[in-house]
C-alpha positions in Angstrom: 69.3 112.8 114.0 71.2 116.0 112.9 74.2 115.7 110.6 77.5 116.8 112.0 79.2 119.9 110.5 82.3 119.7 108.3 84.6 120.5 111.2 83.1 117.9 113.6 84.6 114.5 114.1 82.5 111.3 114.2 80.1 109.6 111.8 76.7 108.3 112.4 78.1 105.5 114.6 80.1 108.1 116.6 83.4 106.7 115.3 86.1 109.1 114.2 86.0 109.9 110.5 89.0 110.5 108.2 90.1 114.0 107.7 89.0 115.9 104.6 92.6 116.1 103.2 93.1 112.3 103.6 89.9 111.7 101.7 90.9 113.9 98.8 94.2 111.9 98.7 92.2 108.7 98.8 90.1 109.7 95.7 93.3 110.8 93.9 94.5 107.2 94.4 91.4 105.6 92.9 92.6 105.9 89.3 95.9 104.2 90.2 94.0 101.4 92.0 91.8 100.9 89.0 94.7 100.8 86.6 96.6 98.3 88.8 93.6 96.1 89.1 93.2 96.0 85.3 96.9 95.2 84.9 96.5 92.3 87.4 93.7 90.9 85.4 91.1 92.0 88.0 92.5 90.1 91.0 91.4 91.4 94.3 94.2 91.6 96.9 94.5 92.9 100.4 95.2 96.4 99.2 92.0 96.5 97.1 90.1 95.2 100.1 91.5 98.1 102.2 90.4 100.5 99.4 86.9 99.1 99.5 86.8 99.7 103.2 88.0 103.2 102.8 85.4 103.8 100.2 82.7 102.6 102.7 84.0 105.1 105.2 83.9 108.0 102.7 80.3 107.1 101.7 79.3 107.2 105.4 80.5 110.8 105.8 77.9 113.6 106.3 76.4 114.8 103.0 78.2 118.2 103.0 81.6 116.6 103.1 80.7 114.0 100.5 79.4 116.8 98.3 82.7 118.8 98.6 84.7 115.7 97.6 82.2 115.0 94.7 82.8 118.6 93.4 86.6 117.9 93.3 86.0 114.6 91.5 83.7 116.4 89.0 86.4 119.0 88.3 88.9 116.2 87.7 86.4 114.6 85.3 86.0 117.9 83.5 89.8 118.2 83.0 90.0 114.7 81.7 87.1 115.3 79.4 88.8 118.4 78.0 91.9 116.2 77.3 89.6 113.7 75.5 90.5 111.1 78.2 86.8 109.9 78.3 87.4 106.7 80.3 89.2 108.7 83.0 86.5 111.3 82.9 83.9 108.6 83.3 85.6 107.2 86.3 85.8 110.6 88.0 82.1 111.4 87.3 81.1 107.9 88.5 83.0 108.5 91.8 81.4 111.9 92.1 77.9 110.4 91.5 78.5 107.8 94.2 79.2 110.7 96.6 76.5 113.1 95.4 73.7 111.3 93.6 71.5 114.4 93.8 73.6 116.5 91.4 72.1 116.9 87.9 75.3 118.4 86.6 77.4 115.4 87.5 74.9 113.0 86.0 74.8 115.1 82.8 78.6 115.3 82.7 78.9 111.5 83.0 76.3 111.2 80.2 78.6 113.4 78.0 81.5 111.0 78.7 79.4 108.0 77.9 78.3 109.6 74.7 81.9 110.3 73.7 82.5 106.5 74.4 79.6 105.6 72.1 77.5 104.2 75.0 74.2 106.0 74.3 71.9 103.7 76.4 73.9 104.4 79.6 74.1 108.1 78.7 70.3 108.1 78.3 69.9 106.7 81.8 72.2 109.4 83.2 70.4 112.2 81.3 67.0 110.9 82.6 68.4 111.0 86.1 69.6 114.6 85.6 66.1 115.6 84.3 64.5 113.9 87.3 66.7 115.8 89.6 66.4 119.1 87.8 63.6 119.3 85.3 64.8 122.7 84.0 68.4 121.7 83.2 68.6 122.3 79.4 71.9 120.5 78.9 70.4 117.2 80.2 67.7 117.4 77.5 70.2 118.2 74.8 72.4 115.3 75.8 69.5 113.0 76.1 68.4 114.0 72.6 71.8 113.1 71.4 71.5 109.7 73.1 68.1 109.1 71.5 69.5 110.1 68.1 72.4 107.7 68.4 69.9 105.0 69.2 67.8 106.1 66.2 64.9 107.1 68.3 64.3 110.3 66.3 60.8 111.3 67.7 62.1 111.2 71.3 65.2 113.1 70.2 63.1 115.9 68.7 60.8 116.0 71.8 63.8 116.6 74.0 65.2 119.3 71.6 61.8 121.0 71.7 61.8 120.9 75.5 65.3 122.3 75.6 64.3 125.1 73.3 61.3 125.9 75.5 63.5 126.0 78.6 66.3 128.1 76.9 66.4 131.5 78.6 64.8 130.3 81.8 67.0 130.3 84.9 68.9 127.0 85.4 68.3 125.3 88.7 70.8 122.5 88.3 
């Protein structure tokens, strides 16, 4: 079954899909929903149920549209990371990964946020995902080396640094 193009309406079920602009607005609201849920002590209300339904709709969009939204989420994560708002960056990168799980750069960026939050085991998993997706992505090896070092796994850290050095100068396919 062929995927529909970005301008076409209808998802796999043939139902109308939300417009791209409404989806961007939806993702902008995610941070507020997360903060409100934390302030309420994690209670799930009707509004949160609606958000979960909306999220399901977004995840059912054709891959090209999800990828476009993921790129916008990644950029928001990059901006938050630059401001040293690592929790916010992590949330944006996580949303981006939900939408585009085949992007090594998003996985490696989330790993950077996790490292900044001193969560090396989770960062290690994201770096390994990035390496699996794009075996020539140097930053993934460098960040994974940092995660290994923080976990005091020095031999593994050195192996990844050697791999990164070997790859340095080759074209990046990430």
